C-alpha positions as CSV (number, residue, x, y, z in Angstrom):
1,M,96.5,138.3,93.7
2,L,94.5,136.1,96.1
3,Q,96.0,135.8,99.5
4,Y,95.7,132.7,101.7
5,T,96.9,132.5,105.3
6,L,97.0,129.2,107.0
7,S,97.6,129.3,110.8
8,I,97.5,127.0,113.8
9,S,96.2,128.1,117.2
10,E,95.5,124.8,119.0
11,P,97.2,121.9,117.2
12,H,95.8,119.4,119.6
13,S,92.3,120.3,118.3
14,H,93.3,119.2,114.8
15,L,92.0,122.4,113.3
16,F,93.7,124.6,110.6
17,D,92.6,128.2,110.5
18,V,92.4,129.6,107.0
19,E,91.9,133.2,105.9
20,L,91.3,134.1,102.3
21,N,91.5,137.7,101.1
22,I,89.9,138.5,97.7
23,P,90.8,142.0,96.5
24,D,88.3,142.0,93.7
25,P,85.3,139.7,94.5
26,D,82.3,139.3,92.2
27,P,80.0,142.1,93.2
28,S,76.9,140.1,92.3
29,G,77.8,137.5,95.0
30,Q,81.2,135.7,95.0
31,I,81.0,131.9,94.9
32,L,83.6,129.9,96.8
33,V,84.2,126.2,96.1
34,L,86.1,123.4,97.7
35,P,87.1,120.4,95.5
36,V,85.3,117.1,96.1
37,W,88.2,114.9,95.1
38,I,92.0,115.1,94.7
39,P,93.6,114.3,91.4
40,G,95.4,111.0,91.4
41,S,92.9,109.4,93.8
42,Y,89.7,108.6,92.0
43,L,87.0,108.8,94.6
44,I,84.6,111.5,95.7
45,R,86.0,112.4,99.1
46,E,83.7,115.3,100.1
47,F,86.5,117.5,101.7
48,A,83.9,120.1,102.5
49,R,82.5,117.9,105.3
50,H,85.6,118.9,107.3
51,V,84.8,122.6,107.2
52,V,83.8,123.3,110.8
53,S,82.9,127.0,110.6
54,I,83.1,129.7,107.9
55,A,82.3,133.5,107.9
56,A,82.8,136.4,105.5
57,F,83.7,140.0,106.1
58,A,83.8,143.2,104.0
59,G,86.3,145.3,106.0
60,D,85.3,144.6,109.6
61,E,81.6,144.2,108.8
62,P,80.2,140.6,108.6
63,V,78.6,139.7,105.2
64,V,75.9,137.1,104.7
65,L,77.4,133.8,103.5
66,A,75.0,131.2,102.3
67,K,75.8,127.5,101.6
68,L,74.6,126.5,98.1
69,D,75.3,122.8,98.2
70,K,77.7,120.3,99.7
71,H,80.9,122.1,98.6
72,R,79.9,125.7,97.5
73,W,79.2,128.9,99.4
74,Q,78.0,132.3,98.1
75,V,78.6,135.7,99.6
76,A,75.9,138.3,99.5
77,P,76.3,141.0,96.8
78,L,78.9,143.7,97.7
79,P,79.5,147.3,96.5
80,D,82.1,147.5,93.7
81,S,85.8,147.6,94.7
82,L,85.1,146.4,98.2
83,P,87.5,143.6,99.1
84,L,86.3,140.4,100.8
85,R,87.8,138.4,103.7
86,V,86.7,134.8,104.3
87,V,87.8,133.0,107.5
88,Y,87.1,129.3,108.1
89,R,88.4,126.3,110.1
90,V,89.1,122.9,108.7
91,Y,89.3,119.7,110.8
92,A,92.4,117.7,109.9
93,F,92.9,114.2,111.2
94,D,93.3,112.1,108.1
95,L,96.7,110.2,108.3
96,S,96.8,109.5,104.6
97,V,98.5,111.1,101.6
98,R,95.1,112.4,100.3
99,G,93.8,114.8,103.0
100,A,95.0,116.9,105.9
101,Y,96.4,116.1,109.3
102,L,97.3,118.1,112.4
103,D,98.3,117.3,115.9
104,Q,100.9,118.7,118.3
105,F,103.6,116.6,116.7
106,R,103.1,117.1,113.0
107,G,101.0,118.8,110.3
108,F,100.3,118.0,106.7
109,F,97.8,119.1,104.1
110,N,96.9,118.9,100.4
111,G,95.4,122.2,99.1
112,T,92.3,120.4,97.9
113,S,91.4,119.8,101.6
114,V,91.9,123.3,102.9
115,F,91.9,126.0,100.2
116,L,88.6,127.4,98.8
117,A,88.7,128.2,95.1
118,V,87.4,131.7,94.1
119,E,85.0,130.9,91.3
120,G,86.0,132.9,88.2
121,Q,89.4,133.7,89.5
122,E,91.1,130.3,89.4
123,S,93.7,131.5,86.9
124,I,95.2,134.4,88.9
125,P,98.2,134.0,91.2
126,C,97.9,133.0,94.8
127,Q,100.1,133.9,97.8
128,L,100.2,131.5,100.8
129,D,101.4,132.6,104.2
130,I,101.9,129.9,106.9
131,V,101.8,131.2,110.4
132,L,103.0,129.0,113.3
133,P,102.4,129.8,117.0
134,A,105.3,130.3,119.4
135,V,104.8,126.9,120.9
136,L,105.6,125.4,117.4
137,A,108.5,127.7,116.6
138,H,110.8,124.6,116.1
139,W,108.6,123.4,113.3
140,R,109.7,123.8,109.7
141,V,107.9,123.8,106.3
142,A,108.6,121.5,103.4
143,T,106.8,121.9,100.1
144,G,107.5,122.2,96.4
145,L,105.8,125.6,96.2
146,P,108.2,128.5,95.3
147,R,109.2,130.5,98.5
148,L,108.9,134.2,98.7
149,A,110.4,134.7,102.1
150,A,113.8,133.7,103.5
151,D,112.2,132.2,106.6
152,G,110.2,129.9,104.4
153,S,106.7,131.1,105.6
154,R,105.5,132.7,102.4
155,F,104.9,131.0,99.1
156,L,103.6,131.8,95.6
157,A,101.5,129.7,93.2
158,D,100.8,130.7,89.6
159,N,97.1,129.8,90.0
160,Y,94.7,127.8,92.0
161,D,95.6,124.6,90.2
162,A,99.3,125.1,91.3
163,L,98.3,126.0,94.8
164,I,96.5,122.7,95.4
165,D,99.1,120.6,93.6
166,H,101.8,121.1,96.2
167,P,101.3,119.2,99.5
168,V,102.9,120.8,102.6
169,E,104.6,119.0,105.4
170,L,104.9,120.8,108.8
171,G,106.9,119.7,111.8
172,D,110.3,118.8,113.2
173,F,111.2,116.5,110.3
174,R,114.5,115.2,108.9
175,R,115.5,116.6,105.5
176,L,117.9,114.8,103.2
177,Q,119.2,116.3,100.0
178,F,120.8,115.0,96.8
179,L,121.3,116.0,93.2
180,A,119.9,113.9,90.3
181,A,120.8,115.0,86.8
182,G,121.8,118.3,88.4
183,V,118.4,118.9,89.9
184,P,118.0,119.4,93.7
185,H,115.9,116.7,95.4
186,H,114.7,116.7,99.0
187,F,113.8,113.6,101.0
188,V,111.7,114.8,104.0
189,L,111.2,112.1,106.7
190,A,108.5,112.7,109.3
191,G,107.5,110.4,112.1
192,R,109.6,108.3,114.4
193,H,112.2,106.3,112.4
194,R,115.7,105.1,112.1
195,V,117.2,104.9,108.6
196,D,120.5,104.5,106.8
197,E,120.4,107.9,105.3
198,S,123.3,107.5,102.8
199,R,121.8,104.2,101.5
200,L,118.3,105.7,101.1
201,I,119.6,108.8,99.3
202,E,121.9,106.8,97.0
203,D,119.1,104.4,96.0
204,A,116.6,107.3,95.4
205,R,119.2,109.1,93.3
206,K,119.6,106.1,91.1
207,I,115.9,105.9,90.5
208,C,115.6,109.6,89.8
209,E,118.6,109.9,87.5
210,Y,117.4,106.9,85.5
211,Q,113.9,108.2,85.0
212,I,115.1,111.7,84.0
213,A,117.3,110.1,81.4
214,F,114.5,107.8,80.3
215,W,112.2,110.6,79.5
216,G,114.9,113.0,78.3
217,E,116.7,115.9,80.0
218,P,116.0,118.5,81.2
219,A,113.7,117.4,84.0
220,P,110.3,119.2,83.9
221,F,110.9,120.7,87.4
222,A,113.5,122.9,89.1
223,D,113.5,120.8,92.3
224,Y,111.6,117.7,93.7
225,H,110.3,116.8,97.1
226,F,109.6,113.4,98.6
227,L,107.3,114.2,101.6
228,T,107.5,110.9,103.6
229,M,105.6,110.0,106.8
230,A,106.9,106.9,108.6
231,T,104.3,105.1,110.8
232,G,103.9,101.6,112.3
233,D,102.2,100.0,109.3
234,G,101.5,102.7,106.6
235,Y,101.8,102.4,102.9
236,G,100.7,104.7,100.1
237,G,101.6,107.5,97.7
238,L,100.1,110.4,95.7
239,E,101.9,112.2,92.9
240,H,102.1,115.9,92.4
241,R,103.9,118.1,89.8
242,N,107.2,118.4,91.6
243,S,106.6,116.3,94.7
244,T,105.0,113.3,96.1
245,A,103.4,112.5,99.4
246,L,104.5,109.0,100.7
247,L,103.3,106.9,103.7
248,C,105.5,104.0,104.7
249,S,106.2,101.6,107.6
250,R,109.2,102.7,109.6
251,D,110.3,99.0,109.5
252,D,110.5,99.1,105.8
253,L,113.2,101.8,105.8
254,P,116.8,100.5,105.5
255,L,118.9,100.3,108.7
256,A,122.7,100.8,108.8
257,H,123.4,97.2,109.8
258,E,121.4,95.7,107.1
259,T,123.4,94.4,104.1
260,A,120.6,92.9,102.1
261,R,117.5,94.6,100.7
262,K,114.6,93.4,102.8
263,A,111.2,92.8,101.2
264,G,109.7,95.9,102.8
265,Y,112.4,98.2,101.5
266,R,112.1,96.8,98.0
267,Q,108.4,97.6,98.2
268,F,109.2,101.1,99.4
269,L,111.7,101.7,96.6
270,G,109.0,100.5,94.2
271,L,106.6,103.1,95.6
272,V,109.2,105.8,95.2
273,S,109.8,104.7,91.6
274,H,106.0,104.6,90.9
275,E,105.2,108.1,92.2
276,Y,108.3,109.6,90.5
277,F,107.3,108.1,87.2
278,H,103.9,109.8,87.6
279,T,105.8,113.1,87.3
280,W,105.6,112.5,83.6
281,L,102.8,110.0,83.1
282,V,99.7,111.5,84.8
283,K,101.0,114.9,86.0
284,R,102.0,116.1,82.5
285,I,100.8,113.3,80.1
286,K,97.1,113.1,81.0
287,P,94.0,111.4,79.6
288,A,92.1,113.8,77.4
289,E,89.2,113.5,79.8
290,F,91.4,115.1,82.5
291,V,92.2,118.3,80.5
292,P,91.2,120.2,82.5
293,Y,90.4,118.5,85.8
294,R,86.8,119.1,86.9
295,L,87.1,119.1,90.7
296,D,83.4,119.2,91.4
297,R,82.5,115.8,90.0
298,E,83.8,112.5,88.8
299,N,86.2,112.6,85.8
300,Y,85.5,109.5,83.8
301,T,88.1,107.9,81.5
302,R,88.6,104.4,80.1
303,Q,92.4,104.9,80.2
304,L,93.4,104.4,83.9
305,W,94.9,101.0,82.9
306,L,97.4,103.0,80.8
307,F,98.2,105.7,83.3
308,E,98.4,103.5,86.4
309,G,99.1,100.2,84.8
310,V,102.0,101.3,82.7
311,T,103.4,103.1,85.7
312,S,103.0,99.9,87.7
313,Y,105.0,98.1,85.0
314,Y,107.9,100.5,85.1
315,D,108.1,101.0,88.8
316,D,109.9,97.7,89.5
317,L,111.4,97.6,86.0
318,V,113.3,100.8,86.8
319,L,114.6,99.0,90.0
320,V,116.0,96.0,88.1
321,R,117.5,98.3,85.4
322,T,119.3,100.3,88.0
323,G,120.5,97.3,90.0
324,L,118.2,97.9,92.9
325,L,116.5,94.5,92.3
326,S,118.2,91.4,91.1
327,V,116.8,89.7,88.0
328,Q,115.4,86.9,90.1
329,E,113.9,89.3,92.6
330,Y,112.2,91.1,89.8
331,L,110.9,87.8,88.4
332,N,109.5,86.9,91.8
333,Q,107.7,90.3,92.0
334,L,106.3,89.8,88.5
335,A,105.2,86.2,89.3
336,Q,103.3,87.5,92.3
337,T,101.6,90.1,90.2
338,I,100.6,87.5,87.6
339,T,99.4,85.2,90.4
340,A,97.3,88.0,92.1
341,V,95.5,88.6,88.8
342,R,94.9,85.0,87.9
343,R,93.6,84.0,91.4
344,N,90.9,86.7,91.4
345,P,87.8,85.7,89.4
346,G,87.0,89.4,88.8
347,S,90.0,89.6,86.4
348,R,87.9,87.5,84.0
349,V,84.6,89.4,84.7
350,Q,85.5,93.0,84.4
351,T,87.5,94.4,81.4
352,L,90.3,96.9,82.0
353,E,88.4,99.6,80.2
354,E,85.4,98.9,82.5
355,A,87.7,98.9,85.5
356,S,89.1,102.3,84.5
357,L,85.7,103.8,84.0
358,D,84.3,102.3,87.3
359,A,87.2,103.3,89.5
360,W,85.1,105.9,91.1
361,V,82.5,103.5,92.4
362,K,84.3,100.1,92.5
363,Y,88.1,100.2,92.9
364,Y,88.2,102.8,95.7
365,R,85.1,101.2,97.3
366,Q,86.1,97.6,97.6
367,D,84.0,95.1,99.6
368,E,83.8,91.4,100.3
369,N,82.7,90.7,96.7
370,S,85.4,92.7,94.9
371,P,87.7,89.7,94.1
372,N,84.8,88.2,92.2
373,A,83.8,91.3,90.3
374,L,86.8,93.6,90.0
375,A,89.9,93.7,87.8
376,S,92.8,95.8,89.0
377,Y,93.9,98.4,86.4
378,Y,97.1,98.6,88.4
379,A,98.1,94.9,88.4
380,K,96.5,93.7,85.2
381,G,97.3,97.0,83.5
382,A,101.0,96.3,84.3
383,L,100.8,92.9,82.7
384,V,99.2,94.4,79.6
385,A,102.1,96.9,79.5
386,L,104.6,93.9,79.7
387,C,102.8,92.1,76.9
388,T,102.8,95.3,74.8
389,D,106.5,95.8,75.4
390,L,107.4,92.2,74.4
391,L,105.1,92.3,71.3
392,I,106.7,95.5,70.1
393,R,110.2,94.1,70.6
394,K,109.2,90.8,68.8
395,H,107.6,92.4,65.8
396,S,110.2,95.1,65.4
397,Q,113.1,92.6,65.8
398,G,114.2,94.5,68.9
399,R,114.5,97.9,67.2
400,Q,111.5,99.4,69.2
401,S,110.0,98.9,72.6
402,L,107.4,100.3,75.0
403,D,110.1,102.8,76.1
404,D,109.7,104.4,72.6
405,V,106.0,104.5,73.0
406,M,106.3,106.4,76.3
407,R,108.8,108.9,74.9
408,A,106.5,109.4,71.9
409,L,103.6,110.2,74.3
410,W,105.9,112.7,76.1
411,R,106.8,114.5,72.9
412,L,103.3,114.6,71.6
413,Y,101.3,115.2,74.8
414,G,103.6,116.3,77.5
415,K,102.4,119.9,77.1
416,P,99.9,122.0,79.0
417,G,96.4,121.8,77.6
418,L,96.8,118.6,75.7
419,G,95.5,115.2,76.6
420,V,95.9,111.7,75.3
421,P,92.8,110.7,73.3
422,D,91.3,107.2,73.7
423,G,93.0,104.7,71.4
424,E,96.2,106.8,70.9
425,F,98.4,104.4,72.9
426,E,97.2,101.6,70.8
427,R,97.9,103.5,67.6
428,L,101.5,104.4,68.7
429,A,102.2,100.9,69.8
430,T,101.0,99.5,66.5
431,E,103.0,102.0,64.6
432,L,106.2,101.3,66.4
433,A,105.7,97.5,66.2
434,S,105.0,97.7,62.5
435,A,102.4,95.1,63.1
436,N,98.6,95.0,63.6
437,L,98.1,94.7,67.4
438,S,94.4,95.3,67.4
439,G,93.5,91.7,68.2
440,F,95.8,91.8,71.2
441,F,94.3,95.1,72.5
442,D,90.8,93.8,72.0
443,L,91.7,90.8,74.1
444,A,93.6,92.7,76.7
445,L,91.5,95.8,77.2
446,R,88.0,94.8,76.1
447,S,87.7,91.2,77.3
448,G,88.4,89.1,80.4
449,A,90.5,86.6,78.5
450,E,93.9,85.4,79.7
451,L,96.9,87.4,78.5
452,P,99.5,85.6,76.4
453,L,102.1,86.0,79.1
454,Q,103.5,82.5,79.1
455,E,104.2,82.5,75.4
456,L,105.8,85.9,75.4
457,L,107.9,85.4,78.5
458,E,109.2,82.0,77.4
459,S,110.3,83.6,74.1
460,E,112.5,85.9,76.2
461,G,114.2,83.0,78.0
462,V,112.0,83.0,81.1
463,E,110.8,79.6,82.4
464,W,107.1,79.5,83.4
465,Q,106.0,77.3,86.3
466,Q,102.2,76.9,86.9
467,R,101.1,75.2,90.1
468,P,98.5,75.2,92.8
469,A,99.1,77.2,96.0
470,A,101.5,75.6,98.4
471,S,99.6,77.2,101.4
472,A,97.0,79.9,102.1
473,K,99.9,82.4,102.5
474,D,101.4,81.5,99.0
475,K,101.4,84.6,96.8
476,G,103.3,83.0,93.9
477,G,106.9,82.6,92.9
478,W,109.2,79.8,91.8
479,L,109.3,76.6,93.9
480,D,112.1,74.1,93.3
481,L,109.8,71.4,94.7
482,P,106.2,72.3,93.8
483,V,103.8,70.7,96.2
484,P,101.2,68.3,94.8
485,G,97.7,69.6,94.4
486,S,95.8,69.9,97.7
487,R,92.2,70.5,98.5
488,G,90.9,73.9,99.6
489,M,87.7,75.8,100.2
490,G,88.1,78.8,97.9
491,A,87.8,81.4,100.6
492,R,90.1,83.9,102.2
493,Y,90.1,84.2,106.0
494,E,91.9,85.7,109.0
495,A,92.2,85.1,112.7
496,A,89.4,86.2,114.9
497,P,89.1,85.9,118.7
498,E,86.4,83.2,118.3
499,G,88.1,81.3,115.5
500,V,88.4,82.1,111.8
501,R,86.7,85.0,110.1
502,I,86.0,84.6,106.4
503,T,86.8,87.8,104.5
504,H,86.1,86.7,100.9
505,V,84.2,83.8,99.3
506,L,85.3,83.2,95.7
507,S,82.8,82.5,93.0
508,A,82.0,78.9,92.2
509,S,84.1,77.7,95.1
510,P,83.4,75.0,97.7
511,A,82.8,77.7,100.3
512,E,80.2,79.4,98.1
513,R,78.5,76.0,97.5
514,A,78.5,75.3,101.2
515,G,76.6,78.6,101.8
516,L,79.4,80.4,103.6
517,A,79.6,84.1,103.4
518,A,82.0,86.9,104.1
519,G,81.8,87.8,107.8
520,D,81.0,84.3,109.0
521,V,83.2,83.2,111.9
522,L,84.1,79.6,111.8
523,V,84.4,78.2,115.4
524,A,84.7,74.4,114.7
525,A,85.4,72.0,111.8
526,A,84.9,68.3,112.2
527,G,84.1,68.9,115.8
528,L,87.4,70.7,116.6
529,R,88.1,74.3,117.4
530,V,89.8,76.0,114.4
531,T,92.4,78.7,113.9
532,P,93.7,79.8,110.5
533,D,96.7,77.4,110.8
534,K,94.6,74.5,112.0
535,L,92.2,75.1,109.2
536,D,95.0,75.2,106.7
537,A,96.4,71.9,107.9
538,M,93.0,70.3,107.9
539,L,92.4,71.3,104.3
540,A,95.9,70.2,103.2
541,A,95.4,66.7,104.7
542,N,91.8,66.4,103.4
543,Q,91.3,63.3,101.2
544,G,87.9,64.2,99.8
545,E,85.7,63.8,102.9
546,A,83.2,66.6,103.7
547,L,83.9,68.8,106.6
548,H,81.1,69.6,109.1
549,L,81.4,73.2,110.0
550,H,80.0,75.4,112.8
551,A,80.0,79.1,112.4
552,F,78.5,82.3,113.6
553,R,76.7,84.6,111.2
554,R,76.2,87.7,113.2
555,D,75.0,86.2,116.5
556,E,73.4,83.2,115.0
557,L,75.0,79.7,115.0
558,I,74.8,78.0,111.7
559,E,76.0,74.6,110.4
560,S,77.4,73.8,107.0
561,H,78.9,70.9,105.1
562,L,81.9,71.8,103.0
563,E,83.3,69.5,100.3
564,P,86.9,70.7,99.7
565,C,88.1,70.3,96.1
566,F,91.5,70.5,94.5
567,M,92.6,74.1,94.1
568,P,93.3,75.4,90.6
569,A,96.9,75.7,89.3
570,N,96.7,79.5,89.3
571,H,100.0,80.3,91.0
572,V,102.9,81.2,88.8
573,G,106.7,81.0,89.3
574,L,109.3,82.5,86.9
575,R,113.0,82.1,86.5
576,L,115.6,82.5,83.8
577,K,116.7,79.7,81.6
578,P,120.3,78.8,82.5
579,S,121.6,80.2,79.2
580,I,120.1,83.6,79.7
581,S,121.6,86.4,81.8
582,A,118.8,89.0,81.5
583,P,116.3,89.7,78.8
584,D,116.5,93.0,76.9
585,F,113.3,94.4,78.4
586,M,114.9,94.1,81.9
587,T,118.1,95.9,80.9
588,G,116.5,98.5,78.7
589,G,118.3,97.1,75.7
């Protein structure tokens, strides 16, 4: 058994101390490897850059340890049967769900950031001891790893893959517990926060019980852990086999005096639903290209639209099916997703299969041109899932749905060592629909064409409103009194101390034709100082006259003439027809 000990000596230095004991190292020179990415987040993150120091010992004697490349080390050859001890320090100050964090108030880590793999011994069991100093005696440990000690300081993982797939929360956190389908669930809340605990637990229980029933009991885990960090403005999640790491804004959590579900809390519940759904779809049902994960390089697949997009479809759908969203709230969320896809030119440039393949170099490395070149396999993938669901229901006369496709994937591929081959989702959907869906999938996955959303939703009793933006802050949704078309510049911008900073210039827009670029800071329009609100008002009142602009590009003053034009009707609103209570796809019927 490999033995890992993680300890803390000076939490204010943000350093974890790790000791790795290898009873039977490779006598020809043991190689040690740290992953370069973490499953679920498709970007090479180079965790080894945070290794501050490392040394190896045979007994008490130092052993030469050579670095081979950016994330591998090799120990000098040792005599047979001589155990090896490796000690190293890892800098941890990444307040995200993907890395490691440590200060005098809280600790958190993913194993991919702190635990070296012993090459050739990845399949043997691993023991983890967590040692806290006396000054942190009030800290506790929360993780989904099985515990070997009553005090909660010793844990066992079946192998290296299990060791790195259980994030660990350290600190003086609040732990809430509930049962869902008879399975213990733990909601761990770190960071300063106030929360209506009973409401949070009851809402989380509804989500978990529904999803366990959706996939079929028993649940594929003995317990589950929501490791949640509340900050001023955080948001994010990363799935693991029996846990998830969540980051949220403390203001999004429900308070005891609040009777309505505020927008931030609805978003947080959607995040909880999304990451929990991944317990089945991603953690156990995987693309064939991910079986097994190769943690030393990119793992390319054309199927992220399925694994992330379908999950993004079901996250809010679960909320409306469990009564945590009203039908109109759900339709508003859906309308905003449709609007977000339609108003980004990149949705018509990059196909979903290309977006999946390019996630490693494009989605996780977005820049000022991303709206023009990038399709979101989350948002557009969710809309493809919606269309697929409605097409299956239509062609099967309501006898089958996307729910049945997902359960078929679970039966066929929810087993260790199996992965979903490219095209299998399309095959199963076609089979259950009893209709040829190849034309739809060619359009949806391998082209940038518009999806048949309006036709399909209207057939379900949903009214479709298509309109121009009412303001620069308009994200979509139904307007009882749609505003008439107004002129705009086709750019996105934000407040800056000097005026208005342009963040994105959309393709073929007035802003692009005027020669404006992301990063330009507008200081005056038509001879008047501008702020975002003043610029919005100026564009809304424009009657077709050109605007004379002054802007700074870097430290150089430039002039430009902008000719605003009517903005496209690419914002969508949705509502039910008066005769409809809720379509079957929203109720699970």
